[in-house]
C-alpha positions in Angstrom: 15.5 55.0 -1.1 16.0 51.3 -1.5 16.4 49.3 1.9 17.2 45.5 2.2 15.7 43.7 4.9 17.1 39.9 6.0 15.2 38.1 8.7 14.7 35.0 10.1 11.1 33.2 9.6 8.8 30.2 9.6 7.1 30.1 6.4 3.7 29.8 6.9 4.2 28.9 10.7 4.6 25.4 9.2 8.6 25.2 8.2 11.8 25.2 9.9 13.2 28.6 10.7 14.9 30.1 7.7 15.6 33.4 6.0 13.9 35.8 3.8 15.2 38.6 1.7 13.0 41.7 1.4 13.8 44.5 -0.8 11.8 47.5 -0.3 11.9 51.1 -2.4 10.1 54.2 -0.8 8.2 51.8 1.3 7.0 49.6 -1.4 8.2 45.7 -1.4 9.9 45.3 -4.7 11.6 41.9 -4.1 10.6 39.2 -1.5 11.7 35.7 -1.6 13.2 32.6 0.3 16.9 33.6 1.0 18.3 31.4 -1.5 15.6 31.5 -4.5 16.4 33.1 -7.6 13.2 33.6 -9.7 11.7 30.7 -11.6 13.8 27.7 -11.2 14.5 24.8 -13.5 16.5 22.3 -11.8 18.0 18.8 -13.0 17.1 15.7 -10.6 20.1 13.8 -11.9 21.2 11.6 -8.9 17.3 10.8 -8.0 17.2 7.2 -7.7 14.4 4.4 -8.6 12.1 4.6 -5.3 12.1 1.5 -3.3 9.4 -0.4 -1.6 10.7 1.0 1.9 10.4 4.8 0.0 6.5 4.2 -0.8 5.6 2.2 2.3 3.8 5.2 4.0 1.9 6.4 0.6 -1.8 6.5 0.3 -3.0 5.7 -3.2 -1.1 3.9 -5.9 2.8 5.5 -6.6 4.5 5.2 -9.8 7.9 4.3 -9.2 9.6 6.3 -11.8 7.4 9.6 -10.7 8.5 8.7 -7.2 12.2 8.6 -8.0 11.8 12.4 -9.7 9.6 13.4 -6.7 12.4 12.5 -4.4 15.0 14.3 -6.2 12.7 17.4 -7.1 12.1 17.7 -3.2 15.6 17.4 -1.9 16.8 20.3 -4.9 13.8 22.4 -4.4 14.2 22.7 -0.7 18.3 23.1 -0.6 17.7 25.7 -3.4 15.3 27.6 -1.4 17.4 27.4 1.4 14.9 25.4 3.9 16.1 23.0 6.7 14.2 19.9 5.7 14.5 16.2 7.0 14.4 13.2 5.0 11.3 13.5 2.8 8.6 10.2 2.5 6.0 9.9 0.0 2.6 10.8 1.3 0.5 9.8 -1.7 0.9 8.5 -5.4 -2.2 8.7 -7.8 -3.0 10.4 -11.2 -3.9 14.1 -12.5 -4.8 16.0 -15.3 -2.0 16.5 -17.7 -1.5 19.5 -20.2 -3.9 17.7 -22.6 -6.4 17.0 -19.8 -5.1 13.4 -19.7 -4.2 11.8 -16.8 -0.7 11.3 -15.8 1.1 10.1 -12.8 1.9 12.3 -9.9 3.5 11.8 -6.3 3.0 13.9 -3.2 6.2 14.1 -1.1 6.7 15.5 2.6 8.1 14.6 5.9 7.9 11.7 7.9 6.0 13.5 10.6 5.4 16.7 12.1 5.3 20.1 10.1 7.5 20.8 7.0 7.7 21.5 3.2 5.9 19.4 0.8 6.3 19.0 -3.1 3.7 17.4 -5.6 5.7 16.1 -8.7 3.8 15.3 -11.8 5.4 13.1 -14.3 8.6 11.6 -14.3 11.9 13.5 -16.1 15.6 14.7 -15.7 14.4 18.2 -15.2 11.4 20.3 -13.9 9.6 23.2 -13.9 7.9 24.7 -10.6 4.6 26.7 -10.7 4.3 29.1 -8.3 1.0 30.7 -8.7 -2.0 30.6 -11.1 -0.3 32.3 -14.2 2.8 30.8 -16.0 6.0 32.0 -15.6 7.8 31.8 -19.2 11.2 30.7 -19.4 13.7 33.5 -20.3 16.0 31.7 -22.0 13.9 29.5 -24.0 15.5 29.6 -27.5 13.7 26.7 -29.4 15.7 27.3 -32.7 18.8 26.5 -31.2 20.4 22.8 -30.8 18.7 21.5 -27.7 16.6 24.8 -27.2 13.5 23.1 -27.6 13.7 21.4 -24.1 9.8 22.6 -22.5 8.4 19.7 -23.7 10.5 17.0 -22.3 10.4 18.6 -18.4 8.1 17.7 -16.0 6.4 20.1 -13.3 6.0 20.4 -9.8 4.4 22.5 -7.0 5.6 23.1 -3.2 3.4 23.6 -0.1 3.9 24.2 3.4 2.5 21.3 5.5 1.4 21.7 9.1 0.2 17.9 9.2 1.7 14.6 7.5 -2.0 13.1 7.6 -3.8 16.1 6.1 -2.9 18.8 3.2 -4.0 19.9 0.3 -1.7 20.8 -2.6 -2.9 22.5 -6.0 -2.0 20.4 -9.0 0.6 22.0 -11.4 0.4 21.8 -14.8 2.8 22.8 -17.7 1.1 26.0 -19.8 2.7 27.9 -22.8 6.3 28.2 -21.5 6.0 27.7 -17.9 3.7 25.9 -15.6 0.9 27.1 -13.0 -1.3 26.1 -10.5 -4.9 24.8 -11.8 -8.1 24.3 -10.4 -7.5 20.6 -9.3 -6.3 19.8 -5.7 -4.9 16.8 -4.3 -5.9 15.9 -0.7 -4.6 13.8 1.7 -6.6 13.0 4.5 -6.0 10.5 7.9 -7.6 7.0 7.9 -10.9 7.0 8.5 -11.8 10.1 6.8 -15.3 10.3 5.4 -15.2 14.2 4.9 -12.7 16.8 4.4 -14.4 20.3 4.7 -12.4 23.5 4.0 -13.4 26.7 6.5 -13.0 30.5 5.7 -13.8 32.6 8.4 -15.9 29.6 10.0 -17.8 29.0 6.8 -17.3 26.1 4.5 -16.4 27.0 1.3 -15.8 23.6 -0.3 -15.6 19.8 0.8 -14.7 16.5 -0.6 -15.5 12.8 0.8 -12.3 12.3 2.3 -8.9 11.9 0.2 -9.2 12.6 -3.5 -8.4 14.4 -6.7 -11.0 17.0 -7.0 -11.7 20.6 -8.8 -11.6 23.7 -6.5 -12.1 26.9 -8.2 -12.3 29.0 -4.8 -9.0 30.5 -4.3 -8.2 31.7 -0.6 -6.4 30.5 2.5 -8.7 28.0 4.4 -8.5 25.6 7.7 -8.9 21.7 6.4 -10.8 19.8 8.7 -11.3 15.9 8.4 -14.2 14.3 9.8 -15.2 10.4 10.5 -18.2 8.6 10.2 -19.8 10.0 13.6 -18.7 13.8 12.6 -15.6 13.5 14.9 -12.9 15.8 13.9 -10.0 13.5 13.5 -7.5 16.5 12.2 -7.2 20.2 11.3 -4.7 22.1 9.0 -4.1 25.3 7.4 -3.7 25.7 3.6 -2.1 28.5 2.1 -4.2 29.5 -1.2 -3.9 32.9 -2.5 -6.3 33.9 -5.1 -3.1 35.5 -6.9 0.5 35.8 -7.0 3.3 33.8 -6.4 4.2 31.4 -3.3 7.0 29.1 -2.5 6.8 26.8 0.3 3.6 29.1 1.6 6.1 32.0 1.2 5.1 35.1 -0.9 7.1 35.8 -4.0 7.7 39.4 -5.2 9.3 40.5 -8.2 8.4 43.9 -9.1 10.9 46.3 -10.1 
C-alpha cells in the first residue's frame, strides 16, 4: 500500500520552513524531494544580469563577472524551482576550481546576505546549467546528440547546492560535468571569516580534515561534520554544520529519493 505525506520542514535546520513530499510503499520510502522539485533539473538563466560592483562587494576572493551573473540567475532559479523561501542573494566567494579536464575554471558561491539560508556554487557561465546532487552523475534523460540542437551538454555550466547555517563559515563540494550529467567531486570550497588561520572539520568529536583558512582543497572524507574556524590564538571564531553524505543525492541539504 502506498502512502503520500506532505509536511513542513526546515531543511537541515538551516533554511526557512518549506515543504517536503514523501511517498512510501509498504513502509519503504520510494520518493522524497522538496515539494516543487522534479528529478534532474536543467534550467535556463535567461534574465540573469551582468554582476555589478555592488553585487560583489561582500565577496571573498576574485569574482569572475560573467560567472557571477550566471550564479545569480542559478540561485534564483533553483530556489524557486525547489519551492524554497529565499532572501535576495549575495556573492560570498569567487575564485577558480578544477573543471572537466582538470584545468582551472571560474566559480562563484552565492548565499544569503546574513543568517542561514540556501547556497549555490556556480561553475562557469552559460545560459543553461546542470545540478550536481551527489557523487554519481544523473544522466540527462532526453539527450539526443544526433538531432538538431541535441548535442547541448558541452555548452552547459554546472552548479551545486548547500544548506548554509552561516554566511561567514561554510564548505561546499565542487561540482563538475561528467558523462551526461554532473557530480560532486572530492574538491571543496571553504569560506571562513576574516582572521581565520585554520578550519577544522569534526565528526563525533574527532577532526577528520582541516584547512589553513579559506581555500579550495581536496577532501576525500565524506560524512556530516561540524566546521570550526580558529584564529591565531586558537580562539573559535565560528562554527557551522556541513551536510556531506557519503552516498545518495541531496538538494539544499535535503535527501532526494527516487527508487520506484
